[in-house]
TORKOL-4160 file (C-alpha; in steps of 0.2 Angstrom, whole numbers, padded with zeros to 4 digits, m for minus):
358
<pt num="1" X="0000" Y="0000" Z="0001"/>
<pt num="2" X="0005" Y="0017" Z="m0005"/>
<pt num="3" X="0009" Y="0029" Z="0010"/>
<pt num="4" X="0003" Y="0047" Z="0008"/>
<pt num="5" X="0007" Y="0064" Z="0017"/>
<pt num="6" X="m0006" Y="0065" Z="0032"/>
<pt num="7" X="m0011" Y="0084" Z="0032"/>
<pt num="8" X="m0017" Y="0095" Z="0047"/>
<pt num="9" X="m0033" Y="0103" Z="0040"/>
<pt num="10" X="m0045" Y="0115" Z="0047"/>
<pt num="11" X="m0065" Y="0115" Z="0041"/>
<pt num="12" X="m0078" Y="0127" Z="0044"/>
<pt num="13" X="m0098" Y="0125" Z="0039"/>
<pt num="14" X="m0110" Y="0136" Z="0044"/>
<pt num="15" X="m0127" Y="0129" Z="0037"/>
<pt num="16" X="m0143" Y="0136" Z="0031"/>
<pt num="17" X="m0151" Y="0130" Z="0046"/>
<pt num="18" X="m0144" Y="0148" Z="0053"/>
<pt num="19" X="m0141" Y="0140" Z="0071"/>
<pt num="20" X="m0131" Y="0154" Z="0077"/>
<pt num="21" X="m0113" Y="0144" Z="0079"/>
<pt num="22" X="m0098" Y="0142" Z="0064"/>
<pt num="23" X="m0092" Y="0126" Z="0068"/>
<pt num="24" X="m0073" Y="0121" Z="0066"/>
<pt num="25" X="m0066" Y="0107" Z="0066"/>
<pt num="26" X="m0047" Y="0101" Z="0064"/>
<pt num="27" X="m0043" Y="0084" Z="0060"/>
<pt num="28" X="m0026" Y="0073" Z="0050"/>
<pt num="29" X="m0029" Y="0066" Z="0035"/>
<pt num="30" X="m0022" Y="0059" Z="0019"/>
<pt num="31" X="m0038" Y="0064" Z="0009"/>
<pt num="32" X="m0041" Y="0045" Z="0007"/>
<pt num="33" X="m0043" Y="0032" Z="0020"/>
<pt num="34" X="m0035" Y="0040" Z="0035"/>
<pt num="35" X="m0047" Y="0052" Z="0045"/>
<pt num="36" X="m0041" Y="0056" Z="0065"/>
<pt num="37" X="m0050" Y="0070" Z="0072"/>
<pt num="38" X="m0040" Y="0083" Z="0084"/>
<pt num="39" X="m0052" Y="0095" Z="0090"/>
<pt num="40" X="m0070" Y="0104" Z="0087"/>
<pt num="41" X="m0076" Y="0120" Z="0092"/>
<pt num="42" X="m0093" Y="0131" Z="0090"/>
<pt num="43" X="m0089" Y="0150" Z="0089"/>
<pt num="44" X="m0107" Y="0159" Z="0092"/>
<pt num="45" X="m0111" Y="0173" Z="0082"/>
<pt num="46" X="m0124" Y="0188" Z="0086"/>
<pt num="47" X="m0143" Y="0185" Z="0080"/>
<pt num="48" X="m0139" Y="0202" Z="0070"/>
<pt num="49" X="m0130" Y="0192" Z="0059"/>
<pt num="50" X="m0144" Y="0176" Z="0057"/>
<pt num="51" X="m0155" Y="0191" Z="0051"/>
<pt num="52" X="m0143" Y="0198" Z="0038"/>
<pt num="53" X="m0140" Y="0181" Z="0031"/>
<pt num="54" X="m0158" Y="0176" Z="0030"/>
<pt num="55" X="m0164" Y="0192" Z="0021"/>
<pt num="56" X="m0152" Y="0187" Z="0007"/>
<pt num="57" X="m0159" Y="0168" Z="0004"/>
<pt num="58" X="m0166" Y="0165" Z="m0013"/>
<pt num="59" X="m0156" Y="0180" Z="m0020"/>
<pt num="60" X="m0144" Y="0176" Z="m0038"/>
<pt num="61" X="m0136" Y="0195" Z="m0040"/>
<pt num="62" X="m0125" Y="0203" Z="m0029"/>
<pt num="63" X="m0132" Y="0221" Z="m0021"/>
<pt num="64" X="m0129" Y="0230" Z="m0005"/>
<pt num="65" X="m0138" Y="0218" Z="0006"/>
<pt num="66" X="m0128" Y="0203" Z="0000"/>
<pt num="67" X="m0111" Y="0213" Z="0001"/>
<pt num="68" X="m0115" Y="0216" Z="0018"/>
<pt num="69" X="m0120" Y="0199" Z="0021"/>
<pt num="70" X="m0103" Y="0192" Z="0013"/>
<pt num="71" X="m0092" Y="0203" Z="0024"/>
<pt num="72" X="m0101" Y="0198" Z="0039"/>
<pt num="73" X="m0100" Y="0180" Z="0036"/>
<pt num="74" X="m0083" Y="0183" Z="0031"/>
<pt num="75" X="m0079" Y="0192" Z="0050"/>
<pt num="76" X="m0088" Y="0179" Z="0060"/>
<pt num="77" X="m0076" Y="0165" Z="0052"/>
<pt num="78" X="m0061" Y="0173" Z="0053"/>
<pt num="79" X="m0065" Y="0178" Z="0071"/>
<pt num="80" X="m0068" Y="0158" Z="0074"/>
<pt num="81" X="m0053" Y="0152" Z="0066"/>
<pt num="82" X="m0043" Y="0165" Z="0076"/>
<pt num="83" X="m0052" Y="0160" Z="0094"/>
<pt num="84" X="m0051" Y="0138" Z="0089"/>
<pt num="85" X="m0032" Y="0143" Z="0089"/>
<pt num="86" X="m0023" Y="0130" Z="0079"/>
<pt num="87" X="m0013" Y="0131" Z="0066"/>
<pt num="88" X="m0016" Y="0121" Z="0049"/>
<pt num="89" X="m0008" Y="0116" Z="0034"/>
<pt num="90" X="m0026" Y="0121" Z="0024"/>
<pt num="91" X="m0044" Y="0128" Z="0029"/>
<pt num="92" X="m0059" Y="0121" Z="0020"/>
<pt num="93" X="m0071" Y="0133" Z="0018"/>
<pt num="94" X="m0088" Y="0130" Z="0014"/>
<pt num="95" X="m0097" Y="0147" Z="0016"/>
<pt num="96" X="m0113" Y="0151" Z="0020"/>
<pt num="97" X="m0126" Y="0146" Z="0006"/>
<pt num="98" X="m0139" Y="0159" Z="0003"/>
<pt num="99" X="m0146" Y="0151" Z="m0015"/>
<pt num="100" X="m0146" Y="0132" Z="m0022"/>
<pt num="101" X="m0153" Y="0132" Z="m0038"/>
<pt num="102" X="m0148" Y="0116" Z="m0045"/>
<pt num="103" X="m0160" Y="0113" Z="m0060"/>
<pt num="104" X="m0153" Y="0129" Z="m0067"/>
<pt num="105" X="m0135" Y="0126" Z="m0064"/>
<pt num="106" X="m0135" Y="0140" Z="m0048"/>
<pt num="107" X="m0129" Y="0138" Z="m0032"/>
<pt num="108" X="m0120" Y="0151" Z="m0021"/>
<pt num="109" X="m0109" Y="0149" Z="m0005"/>
<pt num="110" X="m0106" Y="0170" Z="0003"/>
<pt num="111" X="m0087" Y="0169" Z="0009"/>
<pt num="112" X="m0073" Y="0179" Z="0005"/>
<pt num="113" X="m0058" Y="0164" Z="0005"/>
<pt num="114" X="m0044" Y="0178" Z="m0001"/>
<pt num="115" X="m0046" Y="0187" Z="0016"/>
<pt num="116" X="m0049" Y="0173" Z="0026"/>
<pt num="117" X="m0031" Y="0167" Z="0021"/>
<pt num="118" X="m0024" Y="0185" Z="0023"/>
<pt num="119" X="m0030" Y="0187" Z="0039"/>
<pt num="120" X="m0028" Y="0169" Z="0048"/>
<pt num="121" X="m0011" Y="0167" Z="0039"/>
<pt num="122" X="m0015" Y="0149" Z="0032"/>
<pt num="123" X="m0021" Y="0142" Z="0014"/>
<pt num="124" X="m0039" Y="0142" Z="0011"/>
<pt num="125" X="m0050" Y="0131" Z="m0001"/>
<pt num="126" X="m0065" Y="0138" Z="m0006"/>
<pt num="127" X="m0080" Y="0136" Z="m0019"/>
<pt num="128" X="m0079" Y="0118" Z="m0017"/>
<pt num="129" X="m0097" Y="0115" Z="m0026"/>
<pt num="130" X="m0094" Y="0128" Z="m0040"/>
<pt num="131" X="m0084" Y="0114" Z="m0053"/>
<pt num="132" X="m0096" Y="0102" Z="m0050"/>
<pt num="133" X="m0110" Y="0112" Z="m0055"/>
<pt num="134" X="m0100" Y="0119" Z="m0070"/>
<pt num="135" X="m0096" Y="0101" Z="m0074"/>
<pt num="136" X="m0115" Y="0097" Z="m0076"/>
<pt num="137" X="m0118" Y="0090" Z="m0058"/>
<pt num="138" X="m0130" Y="0096" Z="m0044"/>
<pt num="139" X="m0115" Y="0102" Z="m0032"/>
<pt num="140" X="m0124" Y="0092" Z="m0018"/>
<pt num="141" X="m0122" Y="0083" Z="m0006"/>
<pt num="142" X="m0102" Y="0084" Z="m0007"/>
<pt num="143" X="m0097" Y="0077" Z="0010"/>
<pt num="144" X="m0101" Y="0056" Z="0004"/>
<pt num="145" X="m0083" Y="0053" Z="0000"/>
<pt num="146" X="m0080" Y="0057" Z="0018"/>
<pt num="147" X="m0094" Y="0047" Z="0025"/>
<pt num="148" X="m0088" Y="0031" Z="0018"/>
<pt num="149" X="m0072" Y="0036" Z="0025"/>
<pt num="150" X="m0081" Y="0036" Z="0042"/>
<pt num="151" X="m0091" Y="0022" Z="0041"/>
<pt num="152" X="m0075" Y="0009" Z="0036"/>
<pt num="153" X="m0078" Y="m0003" Z="0051"/>
<pt num="154" X="m0097" Y="m0002" Z="0050"/>
<pt num="155" X="m0106" Y="m0016" Z="0041"/>
<pt num="156" X="m0112" Y="m0014" Z="0026"/>
<pt num="157" X="m0125" Y="m0008" Z="0018"/>
<pt num="158" X="m0126" Y="0007" Z="0030"/>
<pt num="159" X="m0132" Y="0024" Z="0028"/>
<pt num="160" X="m0128" Y="0040" Z="0034"/>
<pt num="161" X="m0143" Y="0053" Z="0035"/>
<pt num="162" X="m0137" Y="0071" Z="0037"/>
<pt num="163" X="m0150" Y="0082" Z="0047"/>
<pt num="164" X="m0146" Y="0100" Z="0044"/>
<pt num="165" X="m0159" Y="0113" Z="0034"/>
<pt num="166" X="m0162" Y="0099" Z="0021"/>
<pt num="167" X="m0158" Y="0080" Z="0022"/>
<pt num="168" X="m0147" Y="0070" Z="0013"/>
<pt num="169" X="m0141" Y="0052" Z="0013"/>
<pt num="170" X="m0126" Y="0042" Z="0009"/>
<pt num="171" X="m0128" Y="0024" Z="0006"/>
<pt num="172" X="m0111" Y="0012" Z="0006"/>
<pt num="173" X="m0111" Y="m0002" Z="m0001"/>
<pt num="174" X="m0103" Y="m0017" Z="0004"/>
<pt num="175" X="m0090" Y="m0014" Z="m0012"/>
<pt num="176" X="m0089" Y="0004" Z="m0007"/>
<pt num="177" X="m0103" Y="0010" Z="m0019"/>
<pt num="178" X="m0109" Y="0026" Z="m0013"/>
<pt num="179" X="m0125" Y="0032" Z="m0017"/>
<pt num="180" X="m0129" Y="0050" Z="m0011"/>
<pt num="181" X="m0145" Y="0062" Z="m0014"/>
<pt num="182" X="m0153" Y="0077" Z="m0003"/>
<pt num="183" X="m0171" Y="0069" Z="0000"/>
<pt num="184" X="m0181" Y="0081" Z="0007"/>
<pt num="185" X="m0185" Y="0093" Z="0023"/>
<pt num="186" X="m0176" Y="0095" Z="0037"/>
<pt num="187" X="m0172" Y="0107" Z="0052"/>
<pt num="188" X="m0177" Y="0121" Z="0039"/>
<pt num="189" X="m0194" Y="0122" Z="0039"/>
<pt num="190" X="m0198" Y="0114" Z="0058"/>
<pt num="191" X="m0184" Y="0128" Z="0064"/>
<pt num="192" X="m0195" Y="0141" Z="0054"/>
<pt num="193" X="m0211" Y="0136" Z="0060"/>
<pt num="194" X="m0209" Y="0135" Z="0077"/>
<pt num="195" X="m0198" Y="0153" Z="0079"/>
<pt num="196" X="m0214" Y="0160" Z="0070"/>
<pt num="197" X="m0224" Y="0156" Z="0082"/>
<pt num="198" X="m0217" Y="0154" Z="0099"/>
<pt num="199" X="m0198" Y="0164" Z="0095"/>
<pt num="200" X="m0188" Y="0147" Z="0099"/>
<pt num="201" X="m0175" Y="0145" Z="0088"/>
<pt num="202" X="m0179" Y="0125" Z="0088"/>
<pt num="203" X="m0190" Y="0109" Z="0095"/>
<pt num="204" X="m0179" Y="0102" Z="0108"/>
<pt num="205" X="m0178" Y="0084" Z="0108"/>
<pt num="206" X="m0194" Y="0085" Z="0094"/>
<pt num="207" X="m0206" Y="0088" Z="0111"/>
<pt num="208" X="m0217" Y="0099" Z="0104"/>
<pt num="209" X="m0219" Y="0088" Z="0088"/>
<pt num="210" X="m0222" Y="0073" Z="0100"/>
<pt num="211" X="m0238" Y="0081" Z="0107"/>
<pt num="212" X="m0246" Y="0082" Z="0089"/>
<pt num="213" X="m0257" Y="0073" Z="0076"/>
<pt num="214" X="m0249" Y="0073" Z="0060"/>
<pt num="215" X="m0260" Y="0083" Z="0047"/>
<pt num="216" X="m0262" Y="0068" Z="0033"/>
<pt num="217" X="m0270" Y="0076" Z="0021"/>
<pt num="218" X="m0253" Y="0089" Z="0020"/>
<pt num="219" X="m0242" Y="0075" Z="0020"/>
<pt num="220" X="m0249" Y="0066" Z="0006"/>
<pt num="221" X="m0251" Y="0083" Z="m0005"/>
<pt num="222" X="m0232" Y="0084" Z="0000"/>
<pt num="223" X="m0228" Y="0067" Z="m0005"/>
<pt num="224" X="m0235" Y="0072" Z="m0024"/>
<pt num="225" X="m0221" Y="0083" Z="m0026"/>
<pt num="226" X="m0211" Y="0077" Z="m0043"/>
<pt num="227" X="m0196" Y="0078" Z="m0032"/>
<pt num="228" X="m0200" Y="0062" Z="m0024"/>
<pt num="229" X="m0200" Y="0051" Z="m0040"/>
<pt num="230" X="m0185" Y="0059" Z="m0047"/>
<pt num="231" X="m0171" Y="0046" Z="m0048"/>
<pt num="232" X="m0153" Y="0054" Z="m0039"/>
<pt num="233" X="m0143" Y="0061" Z="m0040"/>
<pt num="234" X="m0154" Y="0077" Z="m0035"/>
<pt num="235" X="m0152" Y="0091" Z="m0023"/>
<pt num="236" X="m0162" Y="0103" Z="m0015"/>
<pt num="237" X="m0162" Y="0122" Z="m0009"/>
<pt num="238" X="m0168" Y="0125" Z="0010"/>
<pt num="239" X="m0184" Y="0134" Z="0003"/>
<pt num="240" X="m0188" Y="0122" Z="m0009"/>
<pt num="241" X="m0206" Y="0118" Z="0001"/>
<pt num="242" X="m0215" Y="0131" Z="0012"/>
<pt num="243" X="m0221" Y="0132" Z="0030"/>
<pt num="244" X="m0239" Y="0138" Z="0022"/>
<pt num="245" X="m0245" Y="0121" Z="0022"/>
<pt num="246" X="m0246" Y="0119" Z="0041"/>
<pt num="247" X="m0250" Y="0140" Z="0046"/>
<pt num="248" X="m0268" Y="0137" Z="0050"/>
<pt num="249" X="m0263" Y="0120" Z="0061"/>
<pt num="250" X="m0260" Y="0123" Z="0080"/>
<pt num="251" X="m0241" Y="0122" Z="0084"/>
<pt num="252" X="m0242" Y="0104" Z="0091"/>
<pt num="253" X="m0250" Y="0098" Z="0074"/>
<pt num="254" X="m0238" Y="0110" Z="0063"/>
<pt num="255" X="m0223" Y="0103" Z="0072"/>
<pt num="256" X="m0231" Y="0084" Z="0069"/>
<pt num="257" X="m0234" Y="0086" Z="0051"/>
<pt num="258" X="m0218" Y="0094" Z="0048"/>
<pt num="259" X="m0208" Y="0082" Z="0056"/>
<pt num="260" X="m0218" Y="0067" Z="0047"/>
<pt num="261" X="m0213" Y="0076" Z="0031"/>
<pt num="262" X="m0195" Y="0075" Z="0034"/>
<pt num="263" X="m0197" Y="0056" Z="0042"/>
<pt num="264" X="m0208" Y="0050" Z="0025"/>
<pt num="265" X="m0194" Y="0059" Z="0014"/>
<pt num="266" X="m0180" Y="0048" Z="0021"/>
<pt num="267" X="m0193" Y="0033" Z="0019"/>
<pt num="268" X="m0197" Y="0037" Z="0000"/>
<pt num="269" X="m0178" Y="0041" Z="m0001"/>
<pt num="270" X="m0175" Y="0020" Z="0002"/>
<pt num="271" X="m0184" Y="0017" Z="m0014"/>
<pt num="272" X="m0167" Y="0023" Z="m0023"/>
<pt num="273" X="m0154" Y="0011" Z="m0014"/>
<pt num="274" X="m0151" Y="m0006" Z="m0016"/>
<pt num="275" X="m0153" Y="m0015" Z="m0002"/>
<pt num="276" X="m0160" Y="m0007" Z="0014"/>
<pt num="277" X="m0144" Y="m0002" Z="0026"/>
<pt num="278" X="m0143" Y="m0012" Z="0040"/>
<pt num="279" X="m0141" Y="0003" Z="0050"/>
<pt num="280" X="m0143" Y="0021" Z="0048"/>
<pt num="281" X="m0133" Y="0034" Z="0057"/>
<pt num="282" X="m0139" Y="0053" Z="0060"/>
<pt num="283" X="m0128" Y="0066" Z="0057"/>
<pt num="284" X="m0132" Y="0085" Z="0060"/>
<pt num="285" X="m0141" Y="0096" Z="0071"/>
<pt num="286" X="m0157" Y="0085" Z="0069"/>
<pt num="287" X="m0150" Y="0070" Z="0075"/>
<pt num="288" X="m0153" Y="0079" Z="0093"/>
<pt num="289" X="m0172" Y="0074" Z="0089"/>
<pt num="290" X="m0175" Y="0059" Z="0099"/>
<pt num="291" X="m0193" Y="0060" Z="0092"/>
<pt num="292" X="m0188" Y="0060" Z="0073"/>
<pt num="293" X="m0175" Y="0047" Z="0077"/>
<pt num="294" X="m0189" Y="0037" Z="0086"/>
<pt num="295" X="m0202" Y="0040" Z="0071"/>
<pt num="296" X="m0190" Y="0035" Z="0057"/>
<pt num="297" X="m0183" Y="0019" Z="0066"/>
<pt num="298" X="m0201" Y="0014" Z="0068"/>
<pt num="299" X="m0206" Y="0019" Z="0050"/>
<pt num="300" X="m0189" Y="0008" Z="0042"/>
<pt num="301" X="m0189" Y="m0004" Z="0055"/>
<pt num="302" X="m0170" Y="m0004" Z="0055"/>
<pt num="303" X="m0158" Y="0002" Z="0069"/>
<pt num="304" X="m0158" Y="0023" Z="0068"/>
<pt num="305" X="m0145" Y="0029" Z="0080"/>
<pt num="306" X="m0136" Y="0045" Z="0079"/>
<pt num="307" X="m0117" Y="0047" Z="0073"/>
<pt num="308" X="m0110" Y="0048" Z="0090"/>
<pt num="309" X="m0114" Y="0031" Z="0095"/>
<pt num="310" X="m0102" Y="0027" Z="0081"/>
<pt num="311" X="m0087" Y="0034" Z="0090"/>
<pt num="312" X="m0090" Y="0051" Z="0079"/>
<pt num="313" X="m0092" Y="0068" Z="0085"/>
<pt num="314" X="m0111" Y="0072" Z="0075"/>
<pt num="315" X="m0109" Y="0093" Z="0077"/>
<pt num="316" X="m0090" Y="0090" Z="0068"/>
<pt num="317" X="m0096" Y="0080" Z="0053"/>
<pt num="318" X="m0099" Y="0093" Z="0042"/>
<pt num="319" X="m0086" Y="0104" Z="0047"/>
<pt num="320" X="m0073" Y="0089" Z="0048"/>
<pt num="321" X="m0079" Y="0083" Z="0029"/>
<pt num="322" X="m0074" Y="0100" Z="0020"/>
<pt num="323" X="m0056" Y="0100" Z="0030"/>
<pt num="324" X="m0054" Y="0084" Z="0023"/>
<pt num="325" X="m0062" Y="0088" Z="0005"/>
<pt num="326" X="m0049" Y="0102" Z="0006"/>
<pt num="327" X="m0034" Y="0091" Z="0008"/>
<pt num="328" X="m0043" Y="0081" Z="m0009"/>
<pt num="329" X="m0044" Y="0097" Z="m0018"/>
<pt num="330" X="m0024" Y="0099" Z="m0014"/>
<pt num="331" X="m0020" Y="0083" Z="m0020"/>
<pt num="332" X="m0031" Y="0086" Z="m0036"/>
<pt num="333" X="m0043" Y="0072" Z="m0030"/>
<pt num="334" X="m0063" Y="0070" Z="m0035"/>
<pt num="335" X="m0074" Y="0080" Z="m0022"/>
<pt num="336" X="m0090" Y="0071" Z="m0030"/>
<pt num="337" X="m0093" Y="0057" Z="m0042"/>
<pt num="338" X="m0108" Y="0053" Z="m0055"/>
<pt num="339" X="m0116" Y="0042" Z="m0040"/>
<pt num="340" X="m0116" Y="0058" Z="m0028"/>
<pt num="341" X="m0121" Y="0072" Z="m0039"/>
<pt num="342" X="m0123" Y="0066" Z="m0057"/>
<pt num="343" X="m0109" Y="0074" Z="m0064"/>
<pt num="344" X="m0101" Y="0064" Z="m0081"/>
<pt num="345" X="m0086" Y="0060" Z="m0072"/>
<pt num="346" X="m0078" Y="0062" Z="m0055"/>
<pt num="347" X="m0074" Y="0080" Z="m0053"/>
<pt num="348" X="m0061" Y="0090" Z="m0040"/>
<pt num="349" X="m0064" Y="0106" Z="m0036"/>
<pt num="350" X="m0061" Y="0123" Z="m0026"/>
<pt num="351" X="m0052" Y="0136" Z="m0025"/>
<pt num="352" X="m0033" Y="0139" Z="m0018"/>
<pt num="353" X="m0031" Y="0155" Z="m0009"/>
<pt num="354" X="m0014" Y="0156" Z="m0002"/>
<pt num="355" X="m0011" Y="0169" Z="0013"/>
<pt num="356" X="0004" Y="0177" Z="0005"/>
<pt num="357" X="0007" Y="0181" Z="m0015"/>
<pt num="358" X="0015" Y="0165" Z="m0023"/>
């Protein structure tokens, strides 16, 4: 076996759920099979930043609001890296997604990689989705290769379900086969709904949803969306669906219905994989919703557990993944595959920003 150089890499992630934190993870990796998590840190940011970013969702052209939001996004990432206090060979900078429209070949992540490199004194790889989309891919999901490295010791087939603003799956077959795609809504709709009703950022452990009654007619209409019949790879914007469908419902019934929509989306996704997975490991903020976990396990009759149970830090998974992809970008290795984003052939990506002129 050929030994590869092992890099120290920092990954940065700010999800579309806008949970008020920048995830910062340090790993050691060769960009292939070696992955060793070193440290994780969640850097909080002010609610005013969240509101200014949210105001840019759906935009496709730069205006004063976008310029201001990007400056703030970059500022808080610089602050996060400096507060983290670690040095690395490279930083993987995902940025903040404001619009993802794969049907029209458009995705936009706010963040100035050049300024981040200058301010931190470390090389930065940013804009990791663009090359995939230019080559005909969906630009998402981008972490399946990392998920496969994480799941090396698990019985196959196995599935990683990431619950961020939207839900996406990575299916890993016994032969290492990868199938990945966005499968439906996750935290974004539930968080938007409960915040509009109560001012709370999220429904802790699904307690409000657990007291509600699912509005079956709403779920049935939702499942008629052409998206669920579309073969993967496929991806979603966080605003693909609206909470208007449950605005007339009580807090409890609205949350129960939105959660069931997400669960049923995952169940529908299983029709697009060769075999039912032996185990589903849940990553992302949604893994803390115990009512969701229990509901999904009942629906698929297979073990569904937090990815933390496999020895990984579920809070760190996405940030670690972009650290891993940054190293692969440095090496010119693929970030996406035909079976993960629909691109015609394996594609590398990312733009490298050096801290000083080369």
